[in-house]
C-alpha positions, 0 to 999 in steps of 0.5 A: 499499500505503500507503493500505492500511496507513494503512487497516489501521492505522486500521481496527486503531486504530478497532477498538482504539478501538472495543474500548476504547469497548466495554470502556469501555461495559461498564465504564460499563454495569457501573458503572452497574448497580453504581451502581443495585444499590448505590443500591438497596441504599443506598435499601433501607438507607435505608428500613430505617434510616428504619423502624428509627428510626420502630420505635425511636421507637415503642418509645421512645414506648411504653417512655416511656409505660410509665414514665409509666404506672409513675410514676403507679402508683408515685405512687398507690401512694405516695399509698395508702401515705400514706393507710394510714400515716394510718390505721395512725397513727389505729388506734395512736392508737385502740389507745392509747386503748384500752389506756388505757381498758383500764388505767382499766377494770382500775383500776376492776375492782380498785376494785370487787372491793375494794368487793365484798369490802367488801360481802361482809364487810358482808353477812356481818356483817349476816347474822351480825346477822340471825341473832342478831337472829332468835335475839333475836326468838325469845327475846323471843317466848318471853318475850311467850309467857311474859309473855302467859301470866303475864298470863292467869294474873294475869287469872284470879286477878283474876277469881278474886280478884274473884269472891271475897266478901272481894273484894266486901266490900272493894269495897263498903267502898271505895265506901262510903268514897269516898261518905263522903269526897264528901259531908262 
C-alpha cells in the first residue's frame, strides 16, 4: 500500500504539478497574448505617434511656408508702401510747386487787372480825347468850309474886279510903268 500511496501521492503531486504547469502555461499564454496585444497596441501607438509627428511636421512646414509667404507679402507690401510714400512725397512737392505757381499767377493776375484798369482809364481818356478831336475836326471842317466859301467869294470879287474897266486901266498903267522903268 505504501506503494500505492506513493503512487497516489506521486500521481496527486504530478497532477498538482500538472495543474500548476497548466495554470502557468495558461498564465504564460495569457501573458503572451496580453504581451502580443500590448505590443500590437504599442506598435499601433508608435505608428500613430509617427504619423502624428509626420502630420505635425507637415503642418509645421506648411505653417512655416505660410509664414514665409506672409512675410514675403508683408515685405512686398512694405516696398509698395515705401514706393507709395515716395510717390506721395513727389505729389506733395508737385502740389507745393503748383500752389507756388498759383500764387505767382494770382499776383500776376492782380497786376494784370491793375494794368487793365489803367489801360481802361487811358482808353476812356483817349476816347474822350478822340471825341474832343472829332468835335475839333468838325469845327475845322466848318471853318474850312467857311474859308473856302470866303476864298470863292474873294475869287469872284477879284474876277469881277479884274473884269472891271478900272482894273484893266490899272493893269495897263502898271505895265507901262514897269516898261518905262526897265528902259531908262
